[in-house]
Backbone atoms as SQL, in Angstrom:
CREATE TABLE atoms (id INTEGER PRIMARY KEY, chain TEXT, resi INTEGER, resn TEXT, atom TEXT, x REAL, y REAL, z REAL);
INSERT INTO atoms VALUES
  (1, 'A', 1, 'MET', 'N', -15.426, 34.221, 68.693),
  (2, 'A', 1, 'MET', 'CA', -16.462, 35.226, 68.550),
  (3, 'A', 1, 'MET', 'C', -15.874, 36.604, 68.248),
  (4, 'A', 2, 'ARG', 'N', -14.729, 36.914, 68.892),
  (5, 'A', 2, 'ARG', 'CA', -14.073, 38.204, 68.686),
  (6, 'A', 2, 'ARG', 'C', -13.705, 38.389, 67.220),
  (7, 'A', 3, 'ARG', 'N', -13.151, 37.346, 66.613),
  (8, 'A', 3, 'ARG', 'CA', -12.757, 37.430, 65.207),
  (9, 'A', 3, 'ARG', 'C', -13.971, 37.639, 64.301),
  (10, 'A', 4, 'VAL', 'N', -15.063, 36.961, 64.610),
  (11, 'A', 4, 'VAL', 'CA', -16.285, 37.114, 63.815),
  (12, 'A', 4, 'VAL', 'C', -16.793, 38.554, 63.910),
  (13, 'A', 5, 'LEU', 'N', -16.793, 39.120, 65.113),
  (14, 'A', 5, 'LEU', 'CA', -17.236, 40.509, 65.280),
  (15, 'A', 5, 'LEU', 'C', -16.379, 41.475, 64.471),
  (16, 'A', 6, 'LEU', 'N', -15.065, 41.238, 64.471),
  (17, 'A', 6, 'LEU', 'CA', -14.180, 42.123, 63.712),
  (18, 'A', 6, 'LEU', 'C', -14.354, 41.945, 62.207),
  (19, 'A', 7, 'ARG', 'N', -14.615, 40.739, 61.765),
  (20, 'A', 7, 'ARG', 'CA', -14.879, 40.517, 60.333),
  (21, 'A', 7, 'ARG', 'C', -16.192, 41.189, 59.935),
  (22, 'A', 8, 'VAL', 'N', -17.196, 41.126, 60.806),
  (23, 'A', 8, 'VAL', 'CA', -18.464, 41.811, 60.529),
  (24, 'A', 8, 'VAL', 'C', -18.226, 43.317, 60.482),
  (25, 'A', 9, 'ALA', 'N', -17.484, 43.843, 61.446),
  (26, 'A', 9, 'ALA', 'CA', -17.173, 45.276, 61.453),
  (27, 'A', 9, 'ALA', 'C', -16.428, 45.670, 60.175),
  (28, 'A', 10, 'SER', 'N', -15.503, 44.834, 59.747),
  (29, 'A', 10, 'SER', 'CA', -14.754, 45.097, 58.520),
  (30, 'A', 10, 'SER', 'C', -15.682, 45.119, 57.304),
  (31, 'A', 11, 'ALA', 'N', -16.566, 44.133, 57.219),
  (32, 'A', 11, 'ALA', 'CA', -17.494, 44.055, 56.079),
  (33, 'A', 11, 'ALA', 'C', -18.454, 45.241, 56.060),
  (34, 'A', 12, 'VAL', 'N', -18.975, 45.615, 57.228),
  (35, 'A', 12, 'VAL', 'CA', -19.901, 46.758, 57.297),
  (36, 'A', 12, 'VAL', 'C', -19.176, 48.042, 56.918),
  (37, 'A', 13, 'THR', 'N', -17.938, 48.185, 57.350),
  (38, 'A', 13, 'THR', 'CA', -17.150, 49.365, 56.992),
  (39, 'A', 13, 'THR', 'C', -16.854, 49.384, 55.496),
  (40, 'A', 14, 'ALA', 'N', -16.585, 48.233, 54.912),
  (41, 'A', 14, 'ALA', 'CA', -16.375, 48.160, 53.459),
  (42, 'A', 14, 'ALA', 'C', -17.652, 48.530, 52.711),
  (43, 'A', 15, 'LEU', 'N', -18.794, 48.108, 53.218),
  (44, 'A', 15, 'LEU', 'CA', -20.076, 48.499, 52.598),
  (45, 'A', 15, 'LEU', 'C', -20.303, 50.002, 52.722),
  (46, 'A', 16, 'PHE', 'N', -19.917, 50.581, 53.851),
  (47, 'A', 16, 'PHE', 'CA', -19.982, 52.040, 54.015),
  (48, 'A', 16, 'PHE', 'C', -19.129, 52.725, 52.947),
  (49, 'A', 17, 'ALA', 'N', -17.913, 52.220, 52.732),
  (50, 'A', 17, 'ALA', 'CA', -17.030, 52.798, 51.709),
  (51, 'A', 17, 'ALA', 'C', -17.661, 52.686, 50.325),
  (52, 'A', 18, 'LEU', 'N', -18.261, 51.547, 50.032),
  (53, 'A', 18, 'LEU', 'CA', -18.931, 51.361, 48.742),
  (54, 'A', 18, 'LEU', 'C', -20.087, 52.344, 48.589),
  (55, 'A', 19, 'GLY', 'N', -20.913, 52.452, 49.613),
  (56, 'A', 19, 'GLY', 'CA', -22.028, 53.398, 49.559),
  (57, 'A', 19, 'GLY', 'C', -21.560, 54.827, 49.390),
  (58, 'A', 20, 'HIS', 'N', -20.508, 55.184, 50.095),
  (59, 'A', 20, 'HIS', 'CA', -19.968, 56.537, 49.973),
  (60, 'A', 20, 'HIS', 'C', -19.422, 56.762, 48.571),
  (61, 'A', 21, 'SER', 'N', -18.811, 55.731, 47.987),
  (62, 'A', 21, 'SER', 'CA', -18.305, 55.840, 46.610),
  (63, 'A', 21, 'SER', 'C', -19.445, 56.099, 45.632),
  (64, 'A', 22, 'LEU', 'N', -20.564, 55.409, 45.824),
  (65, 'A', 22, 'LEU', 'CA', -21.717, 55.633, 44.948),
  (66, 'A', 22, 'LEU', 'C', -22.207, 57.072, 45.069),
  (67, 'A', 23, 'GLY', 'N', -22.214, 57.593, 46.276),
  (68, 'A', 23, 'GLY', 'CA', -22.653, 58.971, 46.473),
  (69, 'A', 23, 'GLY', 'C', -21.683, 59.993, 45.906),
  (70, 'A', 24, 'VAL', 'N', -20.406, 59.789, 46.117),
  (71, 'A', 24, 'VAL', 'CA', -19.402, 60.758, 45.659),
  (72, 'A', 24, 'VAL', 'C', -19.360, 60.839, 44.135),
  (73, 'A', 25, 'PHE', 'N', -19.544, 59.700, 43.480),
  (74, 'A', 25, 'PHE', 'CA', -19.408, 59.684, 42.030),
  (75, 'A', 25, 'PHE', 'C', -20.746, 59.793, 41.290),
  (76, 'A', 26, 'SER', 'N', -21.830, 60.028, 42.016),
  (77, 'A', 26, 'SER', 'CA', -23.130, 60.229, 41.369),
  (78, 'A', 26, 'SER', 'C', -23.248, 61.675, 40.903),
  (79, 'A', 27, 'PRO', 'N', -23.981, 61.900, 39.811),
  (80, 'A', 27, 'PRO', 'CA', -24.178, 63.285, 39.371),
  (81, 'A', 27, 'PRO', 'C', -25.054, 64.042, 40.368),
  (82, 'A', 28, 'PRO', 'N', -24.910, 65.359, 40.420),
  (83, 'A', 28, 'PRO', 'CA', -25.762, 66.143, 41.320),
  (84, 'A', 28, 'PRO', 'C', -27.239, 65.965, 40.951),
  (85, 'A', 29, 'PRO', 'N', -28.114, 66.036, 41.936),
  (86, 'A', 29, 'PRO', 'CA', -29.541, 65.868, 41.661),
  (87, 'A', 29, 'PRO', 'C', -30.088, 67.061, 40.873),
  (88, 'A', 30, 'PRO', 'N', -31.211, 66.878, 40.202),
  (89, 'A', 30, 'PRO', 'CA', -31.809, 67.997, 39.465),
  (90, 'A', 30, 'PRO', 'C', -32.449, 69.003, 40.430),
  (91, 'A', 31, 'GLY', 'N', -32.827, 70.117, 39.896),
  (92, 'A', 31, 'GLY', 'CA', -33.535, 71.122, 40.682),
  (93, 'A', 31, 'GLY', 'C', -32.601, 72.014, 41.466),
  (94, 'A', 32, 'ALA', 'N', -33.116, 72.493, 42.580),
  (95, 'A', 32, 'ALA', 'CA', -32.382, 73.455, 43.400),
  (96, 'A', 32, 'ALA', 'C', -31.069, 72.876, 43.929),
  (97, 'A', 33, 'ALA', 'N', -31.082, 71.597, 44.321),
  (98, 'A', 33, 'ALA', 'CA', -29.851, 70.979, 44.835),
  (99, 'A', 33, 'ALA', 'C', -28.776, 70.946, 43.754),
  (100, 'A', 34, 'GLY', 'N', -29.181, 70.662, 42.503),
  (101, 'A', 34, 'GLY', 'CA', -28.234, 70.676, 41.390),
  (102, 'A', 34, 'GLY', 'C', -27.690, 72.067, 41.128),
  (103, 'A', 35, 'ALA', 'N', -28.550, 73.072, 41.302),
  (104, 'A', 35, 'ALA', 'CA', -28.107, 74.457, 41.113),
  (105, 'A', 35, 'ALA', 'C', -27.067, 74.845, 42.159),
  (106, 'A', 36, 'VAL', 'N', -27.264, 74.383, 43.372),
  (107, 'A', 36, 'VAL', 'CA', -26.272, 74.651, 44.424),
  (108, 'A', 36, 'VAL', 'C', -24.950, 73.975, 44.073),
  (109, 'A', 37, 'ALA', 'N', -25.019, 72.728, 43.607),
  (110, 'A', 37, 'ALA', 'CA', -23.797, 72.017, 43.213),
  (111, 'A', 37, 'ALA', 'C', -23.091, 72.760, 42.080),
  (112, 'A', 38, 'MET', 'N', -23.841, 73.242, 41.115),
  (113, 'A', 38, 'MET', 'CA', -23.229, 73.998, 40.008),
  (114, 'A', 38, 'MET', 'C', -22.576, 75.271, 40.523),
  (115, 'A', 39, 'ALA', 'N', -23.220, 75.955, 41.447),
  (116, 'A', 39, 'ALA', 'CA', -22.621, 77.161, 42.021),
  (117, 'A', 39, 'ALA', 'C', -21.332, 76.814, 42.756),
  (118, 'A', 40, 'MET', 'N', -21.329, 75.690, 43.458),
  (119, 'A', 40, 'MET', 'CA', -20.122, 75.256, 44.155),
  (120, 'A', 40, 'MET', 'C', -18.987, 74.986, 43.179),
  (121, 'A', 41, 'LYS', 'N', -19.323, 74.542, 41.976),
  (122, 'A', 41, 'LYS', 'CA', -18.306, 74.210, 40.962),
  (123, 'A', 41, 'LYS', 'C', -17.797, 75.436, 40.219),
  (124, 'A', 42, 'THR', 'N', -18.565, 76.493, 40.165),
  (125, 'A', 42, 'THR', 'CA', -18.239, 77.594, 39.259),
  (126, 'A', 42, 'THR', 'C', -17.687, 78.840, 39.939),
  (127, 'A', 43, 'VAL', 'N', -17.610, 78.867, 41.251),
  (128, 'A', 43, 'VAL', 'CA', -17.114, 80.065, 41.936),
  (129, 'A', 43, 'VAL', 'C', -15.757, 79.738, 42.565),
  (130, 'A', 44, 'PRO', 'N', -14.664, 80.101, 41.869),
  (131, 'A', 44, 'PRO', 'CA', -13.338, 79.805, 42.417),
  (132, 'A', 44, 'PRO', 'C', -12.921, 80.856, 43.458),
  (133, 'A', 45, 'PHE', 'N', -12.000, 80.467, 44.315),
  (134, 'A', 45, 'PHE', 'CA', -11.420, 81.386, 45.288),
  (135, 'A', 45, 'PHE', 'C', -9.979, 80.961, 45.536),
  (136, 'A', 46, 'ASP', 'N', -9.207, 81.858, 46.113),
  (137, 'A', 46, 'ASP', 'CA', -7.807, 81.577, 46.400),
  (138, 'A', 46, 'ASP', 'C', -7.709, 80.828, 47.726),
  (139, 'A', 47, 'LEU', 'N', -7.033, 79.715, 47.696),
  (140, 'A', 47, 'LEU', 'CA', -6.818, 78.918, 48.908),
  (141, 'A', 47, 'LEU', 'C', -5.315, 78.730, 49.064),
  (142, 'A', 48, 'PHE', 'N', -4.696, 79.633, 49.773),
  (143, 'A', 48, 'PHE', 'CA', -3.249, 79.605, 49.994),
  (144, 'A', 48, 'PHE', 'C', -2.476, 79.500, 48.683),
  (145, 'A', 49, 'GLY', 'N', -2.880, 80.308, 47.702),
  (146, 'A', 49, 'GLY', 'CA', -2.175, 80.367, 46.431),
  (147, 'A', 49, 'GLY', 'C', -2.707, 79.437, 45.357),
  (148, 'A', 50, 'ALA', 'N', -3.665, 78.595, 45.674),
  (149, 'A', 50, 'ALA', 'CA', -4.263, 77.684, 44.692),
  (150, 'A', 50, 'ALA', 'C', -5.703, 78.118, 44.427),
  (151, 'A', 51, 'GLN', 'N', -6.118, 78.068, 43.180),
  (152, 'A', 51, 'GLN', 'CA', -7.504, 78.373, 42.837),
  (153, 'A', 51, 'GLN', 'C', -8.352, 77.122, 43.045),
  (154, 'A', 52, 'ARG', 'N', -9.301, 77.194, 43.935),
  (155, 'A', 52, 'ARG', 'CA', -10.176, 76.075, 44.258),
  (156, 'A', 52, 'ARG', 'C', -11.617, 76.555, 44.275),
  (157, 'A', 53, 'THR', 'N', -12.535, 75.586, 44.234),
  (158, 'A', 53, 'THR', 'CA', -13.956, 75.872, 44.410),
  (159, 'A', 53, 'THR', 'C', -14.436, 75.097, 45.635),
  (160, 'A', 54, 'TYR', 'N', -15.620, 75.455, 46.110),
  (161, 'A', 54, 'TYR', 'CA', -16.177, 74.683, 47.218),
  (162, 'A', 54, 'TYR', 'C', -16.461, 73.247, 46.786),
  (163, 'A', 55, 'TRP', 'N', -16.732, 73.052, 45.499),
  (164, 'A', 55, 'TRP', 'CA', -16.936, 71.694, 44.999),
  (165, 'A', 55, 'TRP', 'C', -15.650, 70.879, 45.132),
  (166, 'A', 56, 'ASP', 'N', -14.506, 71.508, 44.839),
  (167, 'A', 56, 'ASP', 'CA', -13.226, 70.804, 45.007),
  (168, 'A', 56, 'ASP', 'C', -13.074, 70.300, 46.441),
  (169, 'A', 57, 'LEU', 'N', -13.407, 71.152, 47.414),
  (170, 'A', 57, 'LEU', 'CA', -13.294, 70.766, 48.817),
  (171, 'A', 57, 'LEU', 'C', -14.302, 69.676, 49.166),
  (172, 'A', 58, 'PHE', 'N', -15.543, 69.857, 48.738),
  (173, 'A', 58, 'PHE', 'CA', -16.612, 68.897, 48.996),
  (174, 'A', 58, 'PHE', 'C', -16.256, 67.524, 48.421),
  (175, 'A', 59, 'HIS', 'N', -15.833, 67.516, 47.158),
  (176, 'A', 59, 'HIS', 'CA', -15.483, 66.264, 46.494),
  (177, 'A', 59, 'HIS', 'C', -14.224, 65.644, 47.108),
  (178, 'A', 60, 'GLY', 'N', -13.236, 66.476, 47.405),
  (179, 'A', 60, 'GLY', 'CA', -12.000, 65.979, 48.014),
  (180, 'A', 60, 'GLY', 'C', -12.236, 65.330, 49.370),
  (181, 'A', 61, 'TYR', 'N', -13.069, 65.953, 50.191),
  (182, 'A', 61, 'TYR', 'CA', -13.379, 65.357, 51.494),
  (183, 'A', 61, 'TYR', 'C', -14.142, 64.047, 51.315),
  (184, 'A', 62, 'GLY', 'N', -14.996, 63.983, 50.320),
  (185, 'A', 62, 'GLY', 'CA', -15.696, 62.725, 50.027),
  (186, 'A', 62, 'GLY', 'C', -14.721, 61.617, 49.687),
  (187, 'A', 63, 'LEU', 'N', -13.719, 61.929, 48.877),
  (188, 'A', 63, 'LEU', 'CA', -12.701, 60.939, 48.517),
  (189, 'A', 63, 'LEU', 'C', -11.876, 60.518, 49.731),
  (190, 'A', 64, 'LEU', 'N', -11.562, 61.478, 50.599),
  (191, 'A', 64, 'LEU', 'CA', -10.804, 61.139, 51.810),
  (192, 'A', 64, 'LEU', 'C', -11.585, 60.194, 52.712),
  (193, 'A', 65, 'ILE', 'N', -12.897, 60.395, 52.835),
  (194, 'A', 65, 'ILE', 'CA', -13.711, 59.511, 53.667),
  (195, 'A', 65, 'ILE', 'C', -13.707, 58.091, 53.091),
  (196, 'A', 66, 'ILE', 'N', -13.764, 57.980, 51.766),
  (197, 'A', 66, 'ILE', 'CA', -13.693, 56.655, 51.132),
  (198, 'A', 66, 'ILE', 'C', -12.365, 55.987, 51.479),
  (199, 'A', 67, 'ALA', 'N', -11.271, 56.739, 51.368),
  (200, 'A', 67, 'ALA', 'CA', -9.948, 56.186, 51.672),
  (201, 'A', 67, 'ALA', 'C', -9.856, 55.751, 53.134),
  (202, 'A', 68, 'VAL', 'N', -10.365, 56.568, 54.047),
  (203, 'A', 68, 'VAL', 'CA', -10.336, 56.221, 55.471),
  (204, 'A', 68, 'VAL', 'C', -11.178, 54.976, 55.734),
  (205, 'A', 69, 'ALA', 'N', -12.342, 54.882, 55.109),
  (206, 'A', 69, 'ALA', 'CA', -13.211, 53.713, 55.314),
  (207, 'A', 69, 'ALA', 'C', -12.548, 52.436, 54.793),
  (208, 'A', 70, 'ILE', 'N', -11.915, 52.520, 53.638),
  (209, 'A', 70, 'ILE', 'CA', -11.210, 51.338, 53.103),
  (210, 'A', 70, 'ILE', 'C', -10.064, 50.951, 54.036),
  (211, 'A', 71, 'PHE', 'N', -9.330, 51.945, 54.506),
  (212, 'A', 71, 'PHE', 'CA', -8.245, 51.683, 55.456),
  (213, 'A', 71, 'PHE', 'C', -8.776, 51.018, 56.720),
  (214, 'A', 72, 'LEU', 'N', -9.860, 51.550, 57.279),
  (215, 'A', 72, 'LEU', 'CA', -10.439, 50.963, 58.492),
  (216, 'A', 72, 'LEU', 'C', -10.914, 49.530, 58.257),
  (217, 'A', 73, 'ALA', 'N', -11.547, 49.289, 57.118),
  (218, 'A', 73, 'ALA', 'CA', -12.009, 47.930, 56.805),
  (219, 'A', 73, 'ALA', 'C', -10.821, 46.968, 56.754),
  (220, 'A', 74, 'MET', 'N', -9.741, 47.391, 56.116),
  (221, 'A', 74, 'MET', 'CA', -8.552, 46.529, 56.038),
  (222, 'A', 74, 'MET', 'C', -7.931, 46.327, 57.414),
  (223, 'A', 75, 'GLN', 'N', -7.863, 47.383, 58.215),
  (224, 'A', 75, 'GLN', 'CA', -7.275, 47.265, 59.544),
  (225, 'A', 75, 'GLN', 'C', -8.099, 46.346, 60.439),
  (226, 'A', 76, 'LEU', 'N', -9.413, 46.463, 60.372),
  (227, 'A', 76, 'LEU', 'CA', -10.264, 45.584, 61.182),
  (228, 'A', 76, 'LEU', 'C', -10.070, 44.124, 60.787),
  (229, 'A', 77, 'TRP', 'N', -9.962, 43.892, 59.488),
  (230, 'A', 77, 'TRP', 'CA', -9.742, 42.516, 59.019),
  (231, 'A', 77, 'TRP', 'C', -8.413, 41.981, 59.554),
  (232, 'A', 78, 'LEU', 'N', -7.372, 42.808, 59.495),
  (233, 'A', 78, 'LEU', 'CA', -6.052, 42.388, 59.973),
  (234, 'A', 78, 'LEU', 'C', -6.011, 42.261, 61.498),
  (235, 'A', 79, 'LEU', 'N', -6.711, 43.146, 62.200),
  (236, 'A', 79, 'LEU', 'CA', -6.732, 43.078, 63.660),
  (237, 'A', 79, 'LEU', 'C', -7.415, 41.809, 64.163),
  (238, 'A', 80, 'ALA', 'N', -8.299, 41.254, 63.363),
  (239, 'A', 80, 'ALA', 'CA', -8.967, 40.006, 63.742),
  (240, 'A', 80, 'ALA', 'C', -7.968, 38.857, 63.853),
  (241, 'A', 81, 'ARG', 'N', -6.820, 38.988, 63.224),
  (242, 'A', 81, 'ARG', 'CA', -5.808, 37.932, 63.249),
  (243, 'A', 81, 'ARG', 'C', -4.922, 37.997, 64.491),
  (244, 'A', 82, 'LEU', 'N', -4.927, 39.132, 65.184),
  (245, 'A', 82, 'LEU', 'CA', -4.072, 39.302, 66.363),
  (246, 'A', 82, 'LEU', 'C', -4.730, 38.737, 67.609),
  (247, 'A', 83, 'GLU', 'N', -3.909, 38.482, 68.592),
  (248, 'A', 83, 'GLU', 'CA', -4.428, 38.086, 69.898),
  (249, 'A', 83, 'GLU', 'C', -5.144, 39.284, 70.521),
  (250, 'A', 84, 'ALA', 'N', -6.113, 38.992, 71.355),
  (251, 'A', 84, 'ALA', 'CA', -6.958, 40.041, 71.929),
  (252, 'A', 84, 'ALA', 'C', -6.150, 41.112, 72.652),
  (253, 'A', 85, 'ARG', 'N', -5.193, 40.713, 73.469),
  (254, 'A', 85, 'ARG', 'CA', -4.432, 41.704, 74.237),
  (255, 'A', 85, 'ARG', 'C', -3.579, 42.597, 73.339),
  (256, 'A', 86, 'GLU', 'N', -3.136, 42.072, 72.203),
  (257, 'A', 86, 'GLU', 'CA', -2.348, 42.879, 71.268),
  (258, 'A', 86, 'GLU', 'C', -3.224, 43.888, 70.532),
  (259, 'A', 87, 'ALA', 'N', -4.421, 43.485, 70.191),
  (260, 'A', 87, 'ALA', 'CA', -5.304, 44.314, 69.371),
  (261, 'A', 87, 'ALA', 'C', -6.120, 45.310, 70.184),
  (262, 'A', 88, 'ARG', 'N', -6.332, 45.051, 71.464),
  (263, 'A', 88, 'ARG', 'CA', -7.272, 45.827, 72.271),
  (264, 'A', 88, 'ARG', 'C', -7.070, 47.340, 72.199),
  (265, 'A', 89, 'PRO', 'N', -5.862, 47.889, 72.382),
  (266, 'A', 89, 'PRO', 'CA', -5.721, 49.357, 72.327),
  (267, 'A', 89, 'PRO', 'C', -6.133, 49.936, 70.967),
  (268, 'A', 90, 'LEU', 'N', -5.769, 49.259, 69.913),
  (269, 'A', 90, 'LEU', 'CA', -6.166, 49.730, 68.580),
  (270, 'A', 90, 'LEU', 'C', -7.667, 49.617, 68.373),
  (271, 'A', 91, 'LEU', 'N', -8.259, 48.557, 68.888),
  (272, 'A', 91, 'LEU', 'CA', -9.704, 48.375, 68.731),
  (273, 'A', 91, 'LEU', 'C', -10.477, 49.475, 69.440),
  (274, 'A', 92, 'TYR', 'N', -10.029, 49.878, 70.617),
  (275, 'A', 92, 'TYR', 'CA', -10.692, 50.982, 71.324),
  (276, 'A', 92, 'TYR', 'C', -10.634, 52.272, 70.496),
  (277, 'A', 93, 'SER', 'N', -9.478, 52.554, 69.916),
  (278, 'A', 93, 'SER', 'CA', -9.356, 53.788, 69.132),
  (279, 'A', 93, 'SER', 'C', -10.177, 53.722, 67.850),
  (280, 'A', 94, 'VAL', 'N', -10.217, 52.561, 67.193),
  (281, 'A', 94, 'VAL', 'CA', -11.033, 52.406, 65.983),
  (282, 'A', 94, 'VAL', 'C', -12.514, 52.520, 66.331),
  (283, 'A', 95, 'ALA', 'N', -12.927, 51.909, 67.432),
  (284, 'A', 95, 'ALA', 'CA', -14.332, 51.997, 67.855),
  (285, 'A', 95, 'ALA', 'C', -14.710, 53.448, 68.155),
  (286, 'A', 96, 'ALA', 'N', -13.815, 54.189, 68.805),
  (287, 'A', 96, 'ALA', 'CA', -14.086, 55.595, 69.111),
  (288, 'A', 96, 'ALA', 'C', -14.231, 56.412, 67.815),
  (289, 'A', 97, 'LEU', 'N', -13.339, 56.182, 66.864),
  (290, 'A', 97, 'LEU', 'CA', -13.421, 56.889, 65.584),
  (291, 'A', 97, 'LEU', 'C', -14.731, 56.571, 64.875),
  (292, 'A', 98, 'GLN', 'N', -15.109, 55.306, 64.851),
  (293, 'A', 98, 'GLN', 'CA', -16.341, 54.928, 64.173),
  (294, 'A', 98, 'GLN', 'C', -17.568, 55.463, 64.901),
  (295, 'A', 99, 'LEU', 'N', -17.498, 55.585, 66.207),
  (296, 'A', 99, 'LEU', 'CA', -18.592, 56.195, 66.945),
  (297, 'A', 99, 'LEU', 'C', -18.748, 57.668, 66.557),
  (298, 'A', 100, 'VAL', 'N', -17.626, 58.365, 66.416),
  (299, 'A', 100, 'VAL', 'CA', -17.683, 59.762, 65.953),
  (300, 'A', 100, 'VAL', 'C', -18.276, 59.821, 64.543),
  (301, 'A', 101, 'PHE', 'N', -17.839, 58.915, 63.660),
  (302, 'A', 101, 'PHE', 'CA', -18.411, 58.854, 62.307),
  (303, 'A', 101, 'PHE', 'C', -19.919, 58.618, 62.381),
  (304, 'A', 102, 'ALA', 'N', -20.364, 57.752, 63.290),
  (305, 'A', 102, 'ALA', 'CA', -21.793, 57.454, 63.423),
  (306, 'A', 102, 'ALA', 'C', -22.556, 58.695, 63.883),
  (307, 'A', 103, 'ILE', 'N', -22.035, 59.386, 64.879),
  (308, 'A', 103, 'ILE', 'CA', -22.703, 60.583, 65.389),
  (309, 'A', 103, 'ILE', 'C', -22.817, 61.636, 64.293),
  (310, 'A', 104, 'VAL', 'N', -21.720, 61.869, 63.585),
  (311, 'A', 104, 'VAL', 'CA', -21.745, 62.845, 62.485),
  (312, 'A', 104, 'VAL', 'C', -22.672, 62.364, 61.371),
  (313, 'A', 105, 'GLY', 'N', -22.644, 61.071, 61.079),
  (314, 'A', 105, 'GLY', 'CA', -23.518, 60.523, 60.048),
  (315, 'A', 105, 'GLY', 'C', -24.983, 60.755, 60.358),
  (316, 'A', 106, 'PHE', 'N', -25.390, 60.454, 61.589),
  (317, 'A', 106, 'PHE', 'CA', -26.787, 60.661, 61.985),
  (318, 'A', 106, 'PHE', 'C', -27.150, 62.142, 62.026),
  (319, 'A', 107, 'SER', 'N', -26.243, 62.971, 62.535),
  (320, 'A', 107, 'SER', 'CA', -26.588, 64.383, 62.746),
  (321, 'A', 107, 'SER', 'C', -26.435, 65.255, 61.505),
  (322, 'A', 108, 'SER', 'N', -25.504, 64.903, 60.614),
  (323, 'A', 108, 'SER', 'CA', -25.238, 65.778, 59.469),
  (324, 'A', 108, 'SER', 'C', -25.620, 65.188, 58.123),
  (325, 'A', 109, 'PHE', 'N', -25.891, 63.884, 58.059),
  (326, 'A', 109, 'PHE', 'CA', -26.207, 63.259, 56.782),
  (327, 'A', 109, 'PHE', 'C', -27.561, 62.575, 56.869),
  (328, 'A', 110, 'PHE', 'N', -27.607, 61.268, 56.884),
  (329, 'A', 110, 'PHE', 'CA', -28.870, 60.549, 57.004),
  (330, 'A', 110, 'PHE', 'C', -28.610, 59.223, 57.696),
  (331, 'A', 111, 'TRP', 'N', -29.627, 58.399, 57.840),
  (332, 'A', 111, 'TRP', 'CA', -29.551, 57.213, 58.686),
  (333, 'A', 111, 'TRP', 'C', -28.487, 56.205, 58.257),
  (334, 'A', 112, 'ALA', 'N', -28.271, 56.003, 56.942),
  (335, 'A', 112, 'ALA', 'CA', -27.387, 54.918, 56.496),
  (336, 'A', 112, 'ALA', 'C', -25.940, 55.069, 56.977),
  (337, 'A', 113, 'PRO', 'N', -25.278, 56.213, 56.746),
  (338, 'A', 113, 'PRO', 'CA', -23.895, 56.294, 57.240),
  (339, 'A', 113, 'PRO', 'C', -23.821, 56.193, 58.760),
  (340, 'A', 114, 'GLY', 'N', -24.801, 56.767, 59.444),
  (341, 'A', 114, 'GLY', 'CA', -24.818, 56.652, 60.896),
  (342, 'A', 114, 'GLY', 'C', -24.967, 55.216, 61.346),
  (343, 'A', 115, 'LEU', 'N', -25.891, 54.496, 60.720),
  (344, 'A', 115, 'LEU', 'CA', -26.139, 53.109, 61.110),
  (345, 'A', 115, 'LEU', 'C', -24.943, 52.208, 60.804),
  (346, 'A', 116, 'PHE', 'N', -24.375, 52.328, 59.607),
  (347, 'A', 116, 'PHE', 'CA', -23.231, 51.485, 59.244),
  (348, 'A', 116, 'PHE', 'C', -22.078, 51.694, 60.222),
  (349, 'A', 117, 'ASN', 'N', -21.796, 52.947, 60.542),
  (350, 'A', 117, 'ASN', 'CA', -20.691, 53.216, 61.458),
  (351, 'A', 117, 'ASN', 'C', -21.031, 52.835, 62.891),
  (352, 'A', 118, 'ALA', 'N', -22.291, 52.969, 63.305),
  (353, 'A', 118, 'ALA', 'CA', -22.690, 52.558, 64.648),
  (354, 'A', 118, 'ALA', 'C', -22.561, 51.043, 64.810),
  (355, 'A', 119, 'VAL', 'N', -22.997, 50.284, 63.806),
  (356, 'A', 119, 'VAL', 'CA', -22.876, 48.820, 63.865),
  (357, 'A', 119, 'VAL', 'C', -21.402, 48.419, 63.916),
  (358, 'A', 120, 'SER', 'N', -20.603, 49.037, 63.083),
  (359, 'A', 120, 'SER', 'CA', -19.173, 48.712, 63.073),
  (360, 'A', 120, 'SER', 'C', -18.512, 49.090, 64.402),
  (361, 'A', 121, 'ALA', 'N', -18.871, 50.255, 64.941),
  (362, 'A', 121, 'ALA', 'CA', -18.315, 50.668, 66.241),
  (363, 'A', 121, 'ALA', 'C', -18.730, 49.687, 67.331),
  (364, 'A', 122, 'GLY', 'N', -19.990, 49.268, 67.309),
  (365, 'A', 122, 'GLY', 'CA', -20.465, 48.320, 68.311),
  (366, 'A', 122, 'GLY', 'C', -19.756, 46.983, 68.231),
  (367, 'A', 123, 'CYS', 'N', -19.597, 46.467, 67.018),
  (368, 'A', 123, 'CYS', 'CA', -18.881, 45.191, 66.848),
  (369, 'A', 123, 'CYS', 'C', -17.430, 45.311, 67.282),
  (370, 'A', 124, 'THR', 'N', -16.804, 46.436, 66.934),
  (371, 'A', 124, 'THR', 'CA', -15.397, 46.643, 67.287),
  (372, 'A', 124, 'THR', 'C', -15.231, 46.758, 68.797),
  (373, 'A', 125, 'LEU', 'N', -16.109, 47.522, 69.447),
  (374, 'A', 125, 'LEU', 'CA', -16.035, 47.655, 70.898),
  (375, 'A', 125, 'LEU', 'C', -16.297, 46.320, 71.584),
  (376, 'A', 126, 'ALA', 'N', -17.290, 45.592, 71.116),
  (377, 'A', 126, 'ALA', 'CA', -17.578, 44.272, 71.694),
  (378, 'A', 126, 'ALA', 'C', -16.378, 43.337, 71.550),
  (379, 'A', 127, 'ALA', 'N', -15.720, 43.393, 70.395),
  (380, 'A', 127, 'ALA', 'CA', -14.538, 42.544, 70.177),
  (381, 'A', 127, 'ALA', 'C', -13.404, 42.951, 71.120),
  (382, 'A', 128, 'ALA', 'N', -13.272, 44.239, 71.379),
  (383, 'A', 128, 'ALA', 'CA', -12.226, 44.706, 72.287),
  (384, 'A', 128, 'ALA', 'C', -12.497, 44.250, 73.709),
  (385, 'A', 129, 'LEU', 'N', -13.761, 44.181, 74.092),
  (386, 'A', 129, 'LEU', 'CA', -14.126, 43.803, 75.447),
  (387, 'A', 129, 'LEU', 'C', -14.085, 42.297, 75.703),
  (388, 'A', 130, 'LEU', 'N', -14.117, 41.495, 74.642),
  (389, 'A', 130, 'LEU', 'CA', -14.098, 40.035, 74.799),
  (390, 'A', 130, 'LEU', 'C', -12.701, 39.544, 75.166);
């Protein structure tokens, strides 16, 4: 059962990464939201000697979240192969991270990222406790 929970957590995390990829690479929406995105792209500032825009930061953080989600999905899949006592400390830390992602997802974004990370955190924690 523990392995199944970790495989489910891995799959849900991979789906989160896919969904985030669709969002990061989608064009900005029309209207006022698109105007804000354009402003973010067109106003450069100095960031420790490099010229950047807020769009660069926004897009870069989006890419980092995709990378972290893919990493977590792979780690959960690999952790399912370990014995419970070997994997338990890592599972607790992964579950805690995903719980933070869920809280931020619900509070700062919308239901989908919060739900995907909450389900993955729950499966990971349950697997750690088994």
